[in-house]
Each structure stands twice: as structure tokens, then as C-alpha cells.
N, C-alpha and C positions, 0 to 999 in steps of 0.2 A: 553445111547443108546438108548429109548423108550422116552424121550423127543425127540428127533432130528427124528424121526419114527414120529413122533404126528407134526409133522410142514411141515415135506413131506407132507406130506398126507393132511392135511389145507390149501396148498398151492397149488395143484394142485388138489385139490377141489375149489381152489374158478377162478384160469385158468378156466375150465371146466363149470362154471354159467357165464363168460365173455363169452367165444365163443361162446354160447348156445343164450346170448341174442348178438351180434352180427349176429347167421345165421339168430334170427329175421329179426333180422330191414333189412337187404341185399335181403331176396326171398321177394323178395315183386312179384309177380306176373307179368309176363311178358305182360302181355294182358294189366292191365293198365298205364304200359308205354310205348306199341304203343300207344295206344287211346289220354293222354298227348301228344307226340312225335308231332301229326297229326291233335291234334286241334289247339298245336303251330304256325307249319308249312299253316295250314288255316288261322290263324289268321295274320298272315304276310303277306300272301299272299292278305285276306281284305286290311290290310293297302296301302302295294304294290298301291293295285289298286284303293281308295281314293287316296292317292300322287299324279299317274300318270293322278287322272280328276283335281284334282284341282290344279297342274301344266295347265294346258289344259283349263282351268275354268278362267285360273289369265294370262297366252294369250291371252287369246279370250278378257275379258278384257282390256286389254294392246292395243289390237291394236283392241278397242272402244272410249276410250281413244286419242288412235292420230288421230284416224279418226273422232272425235270432235272436237280434237284441229285446223287438216286442213280445216273445217267449220267453227270456232268461224276468223280464219286467212282471207280463202275466203272471210266473214260477213263483217269486216273490210277490207279493201278490196273496197267492192262496197258500203259500206260508206261513205269511205275518198273519190270515188270516184265523188260518187252522190253531194258530198257536195262542193269539187273542180269544177265542175261541175255547181251548183250554186253558189257558184262566181266570177267565168271569167264572169257568165251572168250578174251577178248582179255588178259587175263592167263595163263592156261592157256597163249594158242600164246608170248607170251611168254616164260616158265617154263620153255617144252619146247626155249625157239632157247637162251637164259641155260643149260638145264641141256646143254645140248649142248656149245656155247661154251667151258661151266668146263671139260666132260668133258676138250674137244681140248685148254683152254687146261694144265694139268694134267697131259696126259697123259706117263709117264714120260722119252718121251726130250724134248718138251719141254722137260719143268718142271729134269734136268738141262740140258741149251742153257743153260736161266737161270741157270740155280746158277756153271756154270763163269763167267759173268761178273763176277757179285759174290764176293770172294774172301772176302767178311766171312760170304756164303748155302756158301759149301762147308762149314760143316763137318757139312753135312746131306746131303751123296755118300753117304758111308760110312755108314749105321746097318746095321751091323751089329750082332748077338747079343749080345756084349759090352757096347754101350753104355753099359749101367747101372755099367760096372765101370770108365770111365774119369775121369780127371782130369784135365781143362784146367787150363796153366798160364799166362800172361799175365804181359808182361812183362818178360820171362826176354830179353837180350838174344839179339841173333841175326848171328854173326860169318861171313867173306864162306863159311869150308867148314864149320865148327859140326861140327866131326870129336868136339870137346867135350859134346857134347847129352847123352851120358847118364850124364855123371860130374855135372855143370848138376842135370841133373835130382835124382841122386839124394843129392848135397849138400844140393839143396832136401829134400827130405825128411831128410837126414838133423841138419837144425837144429828140425824139428820133433820127433826120438826117435823118429824112424822106418823103417828096412830092410828093408821086401812088396818083395818082387822083381814084376818088371812084366813080361808076355812083350813090350811091343811100346812103341816113343815113334816121336815124328816130328811136323815141325811139317805144321801144317794151312792149305792154303791155297793159295792163289801168290805167289809172294815179289814185294815192290813195295819201292820206295826210298822211306826217310823214314815207313814202314809197318816194327812187331817181330810176325811172327805168332804163334800160339797155338801152346804145343808140348801133344799127344796123347798121352799115360803108360795102354799099361790094365792095369792092378790085376790081379791073381791072383784077388780075390772082392771085395763090393761090404764085408766092414763090414773089412777094410779099408780102402775108399774111405771109408766115412764116420768111421775114427779116425780120417782124416788131417787131410778137414773140419773139422773140429770145434780141430785143432788151427790150423789156416788161418791162424788174426789174429794166433798167434802172432810171425806175419813182420814181423808191421812193428817189430818190436823188434828183427833182425835185422838189422847194420852192412851185407852185403849182401846182402840179399835183401828188405828194406823194402818194395819198391816192389812185388815182382810178388803177386799175385794169383790164388788158390787155386780152383775151383768143376767141379760135375761133367757131366760132360760133356753138355750143355739143349739142347735141340728148337730149332726157329725160333719156333714157337710159345710154349714156353715163355723164350725170350730177348726173344722180342718184349712179353710180361706185364711180365717182368723190370723191362726198360726202364719199362715205362708210369711203372709201384712206382714206380723212382728218380726221375723223374722228380717227382710227385709230390714224394715226399722231399722236394725238392729248390727244389719251392712253396712247404710247409709252413715250412722253417728259414729261409725268405723275408719270408716272411707272418707270422713268429713265430722271431724271432731269438734269444727267449730259452725258449727247446723242444727240447725232443733228440728226436726223431722217426729209429725204427730201425728195420728192414727182418724183422721174427725168423719163420720158418719159412711164411713168402713176407706175412705180415701185417706193414700199419703199424701200430708203438706209439711211444708218448712217453713219456717216461724223463726 
């Protein structure tokens, strides 16, 4: 019983000590607690004001960036417009210069002088109204005197079963050694010319005139275009040896 009483007293004493310590901890003065709360509230208020001010500054910065971007775009548009205007003015100036130079280059005196230097272009020097009635004869041998030219032209046409009257005939171009000049024969009508050209291929069968070639009196542009077409046909034949290409009415056909 004595031991039990001592134990009970010790426990009670221990609890009293612990309660006293807890009382010391919790017994914080009210004035100190209120001061800390006020300081904390002030700190939160200050931070909120700083945050709001920073947000406003950020918004102002964004507005300034947008304004600067607009100025950059306007400046770019201005520079582009200036460049475009300058280029257009330069092109207009060059166009005027080129037009004047071309007009001077193709002036009749200069053009005729240039054509006289080239026998191949001599054909366009005489662009008479009856050009569409002219028959061009290529490959007809040229003699020294060439006094039988009329007879030769007549014989060629008779080979085709034609005996049309022609108003004139002449060699075209400057006589050059090693080169046979073509013959231009002016017929009475375009219908007669068309009839002869339709039969022109029959000369290939002639023992005398198989190398003679008949053609209309083409302009320089027409001859250049025809030359390009013939070069295309030759290239097609070379690339496709098993196919046959011909030109019919100015169009390339595969037969």
C-alpha cells in the first residue's frame, strides 16, 4: 500500500509539471499576437500592390511592343512602296530607251542596209503586193548566163501538168560562188499557185527535177518559224527512229 501511494504521488507531480510548461507556452501576450497579425496583413497588402503595379507595367510594355510592331509594318510598307515605284520608273525608262533603239534599228534605211548584207534575207527586200502569188523554186541549177531560165521554169510546171502564164521570173539574192539562188516566179493568181503547190511533191519522181523544191513566197518570220518546226521534226525522228513525223498545214503529225 505504501508503494502504491508513492507511485500515485509521482504521477501526479509529473502531470503538474507538464501542465505548467504548457501554460507557459500558450500564455503568449495578446498584444504580441496582434502585432504579428497586423505586420502580416500589411506585408500581404504591400505585395498585392506590387503585383498589381507589375501587372500594369507589363500591360503598358505589351502596348508599347504592339505600337512598335505597327510602326515596323508601316515602315516596311513604305520601303516596299518606294522600291516598287523606283522599279516601275526604271522599267518605264528602259522601255522608252529600248523602244527608241528598236525603232531606230528597224528603220527602213537601216533595215534595208542590213538585209543587203545577207543574201538569205534578200527575199524580203521586195515585198510587192503580189507576194502571195509568187512561187519560189529552190534547187534549180544556175548557169553562167542563165538565159534558159524561162524555159526551165516552164518545164518544171509542165512536169506537174501545169501550163500557167507567169508575169515575171528572176533569181533572188546576190550571186555567190557555191550557192544556188532561188527563183521567184510571179503567177497570174493565187488559185494557180495553190494548184501547183498541191502537186509539188510529184517532182520527187521526176528524173530531171527530183532535187527541185517548190514553196510559197514566205516572209522572214514565216521562214524562221518553219525552220524551227523542221528542226523539231528532225529531233523527233532522231529520238524515235521507228516513227515517221511530217508537217501538215504547219502542224507536226506522227504517221
